[in-house]
TORKOL-4160 file (C-alpha; in steps of 0.2 Angstrom, whole numbers, padded with zeros to 4 digits, m for minus):
237
<pt num="1" X="m0060" Y="m0048" Z="m0076"/>
<pt num="2" X="m0049" Y="m0044" Z="m0090"/>
<pt num="3" X="m0047" Y="m0027" Z="m0097"/>
<pt num="4" X="m0030" Y="m0028" Z="m0109"/>
<pt num="5" X="m0014" Y="m0022" Z="m0099"/>
<pt num="6" X="0002" Y="m0031" Z="m0101"/>
<pt num="7" X="0011" Y="m0025" Z="m0087"/>
<pt num="8" X="0026" Y="m0036" Z="m0078"/>
<pt num="9" X="0032" Y="m0031" Z="m0059"/>
<pt num="10" X="0050" Y="m0031" Z="m0055"/>
<pt num="11" X="0049" Y="m0034" Z="m0037"/>
<pt num="12" X="0053" Y="m0050" Z="m0028"/>
<pt num="13" X="0048" Y="m0045" Z="m0010"/>
<pt num="14" X="0030" Y="m0049" Z="m0008"/>
<pt num="15" X="0031" Y="m0067" Z="m0004"/>
<pt num="16" X="0045" Y="m0060" Z="0011"/>
<pt num="17" X="0036" Y="m0045" Z="0018"/>
<pt num="18" X="0021" Y="m0060" Z="0018"/>
<pt num="19" X="0032" Y="m0064" Z="0034"/>
<pt num="20" X="0028" Y="m0046" Z="0043"/>
<pt num="21" X="0010" Y="m0049" Z="0052"/>
<pt num="22" X="0013" Y="m0039" Z="0067"/>
<pt num="23" X="0018" Y="m0025" Z="0054"/>
<pt num="24" X="0003" Y="m0027" Z="0042"/>
<pt num="25" X="m0008" Y="m0029" Z="0059"/>
<pt num="26" X="m0001" Y="m0013" Z="0066"/>
<pt num="27" X="m0005" Y="m0002" Z="0051"/>
<pt num="28" X="m0021" Y="m0011" Z="0047"/>
<pt num="29" X="m0029" Y="m0002" Z="0061"/>
<pt num="30" X="m0028" Y="0013" Z="0055"/>
<pt num="31" X="m0039" Y="0008" Z="0039"/>
<pt num="32" X="m0054" Y="m0002" Z="0045"/>
<pt num="33" X="m0064" Y="0014" Z="0049"/>
<pt num="34" X="m0063" Y="0016" Z="0029"/>
<pt num="35" X="m0066" Y="m0002" Z="0023"/>
<pt num="36" X="m0084" Y="m0001" Z="0021"/>
<pt num="37" X="m0095" Y="0000" Z="0008"/>
<pt num="38" X="m0085" Y="m0002" Z="m0009"/>
<pt num="39" X="m0069" Y="m0004" Z="m0008"/>
<pt num="40" X="m0056" Y="m0005" Z="m0023"/>
<pt num="41" X="m0036" Y="m0010" Z="m0020"/>
<pt num="42" X="m0026" Y="m0005" Z="m0032"/>
<pt num="43" X="m0010" Y="m0016" Z="m0036"/>
<pt num="44" X="m0018" Y="m0030" Z="m0027"/>
<pt num="45" X="m0002" Y="m0040" Z="m0028"/>
<pt num="46" X="m0002" Y="m0058" Z="m0021"/>
<pt num="47" X="m0016" Y="m0055" Z="m0010"/>
<pt num="48" X="m0007" Y="m0055" Z="0007"/>
<pt num="49" X="m0014" Y="m0039" Z="0012"/>
<pt num="50" X="m0032" Y="m0043" Z="0002"/>
<pt num="51" X="m0034" Y="m0057" Z="0016"/>
<pt num="52" X="m0031" Y="m0048" Z="0028"/>
<pt num="53" X="m0041" Y="m0031" Z="0025"/>
<pt num="54" X="m0057" Y="m0039" Z="0017"/>
<pt num="55" X="m0062" Y="m0048" Z="0034"/>
<pt num="56" X="m0068" Y="m0031" Z="0039"/>
<pt num="57" X="m0082" Y="m0037" Z="0025"/>
<pt num="58" X="m0087" Y="m0022" Z="0016"/>
<pt num="59" X="m0103" Y="m0023" Z="0003"/>
<pt num="60" X="m0090" Y="m0025" Z="m0012"/>
<pt num="61" X="m0072" Y="m0030" Z="m0013"/>
<pt num="62" X="m0062" Y="m0026" Z="m0030"/>
<pt num="63" X="m0043" Y="m0031" Z="m0033"/>
<pt num="64" X="m0033" Y="m0022" Z="m0047"/>
<pt num="65" X="m0019" Y="m0030" Z="m0052"/>
<pt num="66" X="m0011" Y="m0030" Z="m0072"/>
<pt num="67" X="0001" Y="m0043" Z="m0070"/>
<pt num="68" X="m0002" Y="m0060" Z="m0076"/>
<pt num="69" X="0007" Y="m0070" Z="m0066"/>
<pt num="70" X="0003" Y="m0061" Z="m0050"/>
<pt num="71" X="m0015" Y="m0062" Z="m0053"/>
<pt num="72" X="m0014" Y="m0081" Z="m0055"/>
<pt num="73" X="m0006" Y="m0080" Z="m0036"/>
<pt num="74" X="m0020" Y="m0068" Z="m0032"/>
<pt num="75" X="m0032" Y="m0079" Z="m0035"/>
<pt num="76" X="m0025" Y="m0095" Z="m0027"/>
<pt num="77" X="m0024" Y="m0086" Z="m0011"/>
<pt num="78" X="m0040" Y="m0078" Z="m0011"/>
<pt num="79" X="m0048" Y="m0096" Z="m0010"/>
<pt num="80" X="m0045" Y="m0094" Z="0008"/>
<pt num="81" X="m0058" Y="m0085" Z="0008"/>
<pt num="82" X="m0077" Y="m0085" Z="0005"/>
<pt num="83" X="m0082" Y="m0087" Z="m0014"/>
<pt num="84" X="m0087" Y="m0071" Z="m0021"/>
<pt num="85" X="m0079" Y="m0060" Z="m0006"/>
<pt num="86" X="m0066" Y="m0051" Z="m0019"/>
<pt num="87" X="m0068" Y="m0046" Z="m0037"/>
<pt num="88" X="m0052" Y="m0049" Z="m0048"/>
<pt num="89" X="m0048" Y="m0036" Z="m0061"/>
<pt num="90" X="m0034" Y="m0039" Z="m0073"/>
<pt num="91" X="m0032" Y="m0019" Z="m0077"/>
<pt num="92" X="m0025" Y="m0006" Z="m0073"/>
<pt num="93" X="m0035" Y="0012" Z="m0065"/>
<pt num="94" X="m0032" Y="0019" Z="m0082"/>
<pt num="95" X="m0042" Y="0006" Z="m0088"/>
<pt num="96" X="m0056" Y="0004" Z="m0076"/>
<pt num="97" X="m0073" Y="0010" Z="m0085"/>
<pt num="98" X="m0077" Y="0025" Z="m0079"/>
<pt num="99" X="m0093" Y="0020" Z="m0072"/>
<pt num="100" X="m0083" Y="0011" Z="m0057"/>
<pt num="101" X="m0087" Y="0022" Z="m0042"/>
<pt num="102" X="m0080" Y="0018" Z="m0024"/>
<pt num="103" X="m0083" Y="0020" Z="m0008"/>
<pt num="104" X="m0063" Y="0016" Z="m0004"/>
<pt num="105" X="m0049" Y="0015" Z="m0013"/>
<pt num="106" X="m0033" Y="0009" Z="m0007"/>
<pt num="107" X="m0012" Y="0009" Z="m0010"/>
<pt num="108" X="m0003" Y="m0001" Z="0001"/>
<pt num="109" X="0015" Y="m0001" Z="m0005"/>
<pt num="110" X="0009" Y="0003" Z="m0024"/>
<pt num="111" X="0009" Y="0022" Z="m0026"/>
<pt num="112" X="0029" Y="0024" Z="m0026"/>
<pt num="113" X="0030" Y="0010" Z="m0041"/>
<pt num="114" X="0019" Y="0023" Z="m0052"/>
<pt num="115" X="0029" Y="0035" Z="m0062"/>
<pt num="116" X="0017" Y="0049" Z="m0061"/>
<pt num="117" X="0009" Y="0047" Z="m0046"/>
<pt num="118" X="0001" Y="0064" Z="m0046"/>
<pt num="119" X="m0009" Y="0060" Z="m0063"/>
<pt num="120" X="m0013" Y="0040" Z="m0055"/>
<pt num="121" X="m0020" Y="0053" Z="m0040"/>
<pt num="122" X="m0030" Y="0062" Z="m0052"/>
<pt num="123" X="m0039" Y="0045" Z="m0060"/>
<pt num="124" X="m0041" Y="0040" Z="m0043"/>
<pt num="125" X="m0053" Y="0056" Z="m0041"/>
<pt num="126" X="m0064" Y="0051" Z="m0053"/>
<pt num="127" X="m0068" Y="0034" Z="m0047"/>
<pt num="128" X="m0072" Y="0040" Z="m0031"/>
<pt num="129" X="m0090" Y="0043" Z="m0023"/>
<pt num="130" X="m0093" Y="0061" Z="m0016"/>
<pt num="131" X="m0087" Y="0061" Z="0001"/>
<pt num="132" X="m0076" Y="0043" Z="m0003"/>
<pt num="133" X="m0057" Y="0044" Z="0003"/>
<pt num="134" X="m0040" Y="0036" Z="m0002"/>
<pt num="135" X="m0030" Y="0028" Z="0009"/>
<pt num="136" X="m0010" Y="0028" Z="0003"/>
<pt num="137" X="0005" Y="0018" Z="0014"/>
<pt num="138" X="0021" Y="0021" Z="0009"/>
<pt num="139" X="0038" Y="0021" Z="0011"/>
<pt num="140" X="0044" Y="0037" Z="0019"/>
<pt num="141" X="0061" Y="0048" Z="0017"/>
<pt num="142" X="0070" Y="0050" Z="0001"/>
<pt num="143" X="0087" Y="0050" Z="0010"/>
<pt num="144" X="0082" Y="0033" Z="0014"/>
<pt num="145" X="0080" Y="0026" Z="m0003"/>
<pt num="146" X="0093" Y="0012" Z="m0006"/>
<pt num="147" X="0096" Y="m0001" Z="m0018"/>
<pt num="148" X="0082" Y="m0012" Z="m0008"/>
<pt num="149" X="0072" Y="0004" Z="m0018"/>
<pt num="150" X="0080" Y="0003" Z="m0033"/>
<pt num="151" X="0078" Y="m0016" Z="m0036"/>
<pt num="152" X="0058" Y="m0017" Z="m0032"/>
<pt num="153" X="0054" Y="m0003" Z="m0045"/>
<pt num="154" X="0052" Y="0012" Z="m0034"/>
<pt num="155" X="0051" Y="0028" Z="m0042"/>
<pt num="156" X="0053" Y="0037" Z="m0024"/>
<pt num="157" X="0050" Y="0039" Z="m0006"/>
<pt num="158" X="0039" Y="0051" Z="0002"/>
<pt num="159" X="0038" Y="0064" Z="0016"/>
<pt num="160" X="0024" Y="0072" Z="0021"/>
<pt num="161" X="0025" Y="0087" Z="0011"/>
<pt num="162" X="0030" Y="0076" Z="m0005"/>
<pt num="163" X="0014" Y="0065" Z="m0003"/>
<pt num="164" X="0002" Y="0078" Z="m0001"/>
<pt num="165" X="0008" Y="0087" Z="m0014"/>
<pt num="166" X="0004" Y="0072" Z="m0029"/>
<pt num="167" X="m0014" Y="0074" Z="m0024"/>
<pt num="168" X="m0027" Y="0084" Z="m0034"/>
<pt num="169" X="m0035" Y="0099" Z="m0024"/>
<pt num="170" X="m0051" Y="0088" Z="m0024"/>
<pt num="171" X="m0044" Y="0078" Z="m0011"/>
<pt num="172" X="m0044" Y="0087" Z="0005"/>
<pt num="173" X="m0032" Y="0079" Z="0019"/>
<pt num="174" X="m0039" Y="0070" Z="0034"/>
<pt num="175" X="m0023" Y="0063" Z="0042"/>
<pt num="176" X="m0004" Y="0060" Z="0036"/>
<pt num="177" X="0008" Y="0051" Z="0048"/>
<pt num="178" X="0022" Y="0042" Z="0049"/>
<pt num="179" X="0024" Y="0024" Z="0055"/>
<pt num="180" X="0039" Y="0012" Z="0061"/>
<pt num="181" X="0051" Y="0025" Z="0070"/>
<pt num="182" X="0062" Y="0011" Z="0076"/>
<pt num="183" X="0061" Y="0004" Z="0060"/>
<pt num="184" X="0067" Y="0018" Z="0053"/>
<pt num="185" X="0085" Y="0013" Z="0061"/>
<pt num="186" X="0086" Y="0001" Z="0051"/>
<pt num="187" X="0083" Y="0007" Z="0036"/>
<pt num="188" X="0096" Y="0018" Z="0036"/>
<pt num="189" X="0108" Y="0003" Z="0041"/>
<pt num="190" X="0106" Y="m0003" Z="0026"/>
<pt num="191" X="0106" Y="0013" Z="0016"/>
<pt num="192" X="0123" Y="0016" Z="0023"/>
<pt num="193" X="0129" Y="m0001" Z="0029"/>
<pt num="194" X="0123" Y="m0017" Z="0021"/>
<pt num="195" X="0115" Y="m0010" Z="0004"/>
<pt num="196" X="0107" Y="m0025" Z="0001"/>
<pt num="197" X="0092" Y="m0026" Z="m0015"/>
<pt num="198" X="0082" Y="m0036" Z="m0003"/>
<pt num="199" X="0082" Y="m0041" Z="0016"/>
<pt num="200" X="0082" Y="m0060" Z="0019"/>
<pt num="201" X="0067" Y="m0071" Z="0028"/>
<pt num="202" X="0076" Y="m0070" Z="0045"/>
<pt num="203" X="0080" Y="m0051" Z="0045"/>
<pt num="204" X="0061" Y="m0047" Z="0043"/>
<pt num="205" X="0056" Y="m0058" Z="0056"/>
<pt num="206" X="0067" Y="m0050" Z="0067"/>
<pt num="207" X="0060" Y="m0033" Z="0062"/>
<pt num="208" X="0043" Y="m0039" Z="0062"/>
<pt num="209" X="0046" Y="m0048" Z="0079"/>
<pt num="210" X="0054" Y="m0036" Z="0088"/>
<pt num="211" X="0054" Y="m0020" Z="0082"/>
<pt num="212" X="0037" Y="m0017" Z="0077"/>
<pt num="213" X="0031" Y="m0018" Z="0092"/>
<pt num="214" X="0043" Y="m0008" Z="0099"/>
<pt num="215" X="0037" Y="0005" Z="0086"/>
<pt num="216" X="0020" Y="0004" Z="0090"/>
<pt num="217" X="0024" Y="0010" Z="0108"/>
<pt num="218" X="0034" Y="0025" Z="0101"/>
<pt num="219" X="0026" Y="0031" Z="0089"/>
<pt num="220" X="0011" Y="0039" Z="0097"/>
<pt num="221" X="0024" Y="0046" Z="0109"/>
<pt num="222" X="0033" Y="0056" Z="0095"/>
<pt num="223" X="0016" Y="0062" Z="0086"/>
<pt num="224" X="0019" Y="0050" Z="0072"/>
<pt num="225" X="0032" Y="0063" Z="0065"/>
<pt num="226" X="0046" Y="0051" Z="0064"/>
<pt num="227" X="0043" Y="0033" Z="0055"/>
<pt num="228" X="0050" Y="0024" Z="0038"/>
<pt num="229" X="0032" Y="0023" Z="0032"/>
<pt num="230" X="0020" Y="0036" Z="0029"/>
<pt num="231" X="0001" Y="0034" Z="0028"/>
<pt num="232" X="m0011" Y="0047" Z="0021"/>
<pt num="233" X="m0029" Y="0049" Z="0021"/>
<pt num="234" X="m0038" Y="0060" Z="0010"/>
<pt num="235" X="m0057" Y="0064" Z="0007"/>
<pt num="236" X="m0065" Y="0067" Z="m0009"/>
<pt num="237" X="m0075" Y="0084" Z="m0006"/>
């Protein structure tokens, strides 16, 4: 479906982070309880997360992606799923018809790319069914903002306070926690020392293979109060 948008995504990291299988397996465990009924994935990109998450087999899965180049790759990558599993919409939430209502709307490393995040979350609320949920995964801590963030079009990184403040009053927070405590130190190293605009595949694989498993052990011990990423879930009142 095409709704007449023509946005171009400036980042080049999507294929790189497709190698982060342990990381995706980790954060996806926090989403499984919400992937039922009708699900809208905002900014589906090239479909790496779609392939992983849609295996929960909700009744309906809609991928919203306004970049035509990414949409073509998304369509190709979703070929490994059963036909009809996902609907592809070339649009942004702003142009989605009001009658489109969902049980869950997810933003996986997307909200930080949207300049007016508060307006975006108000639009999200309008497309949620009563009792529906919004799930956001984003990079954490503005003091970690680096050349990497700038190069891929991040407007910001979030703390628990700033992320929850962006949500309208109709959304009641259910959880907000930090992930990847050990990875926080790698991000700090890039911020202060390496200053890389993009990591290498070798660096992504090292982080994914050795750092993420340690973070899975550390995060509960720290009560999810430290990490380079933040995950929040709201419920529509």
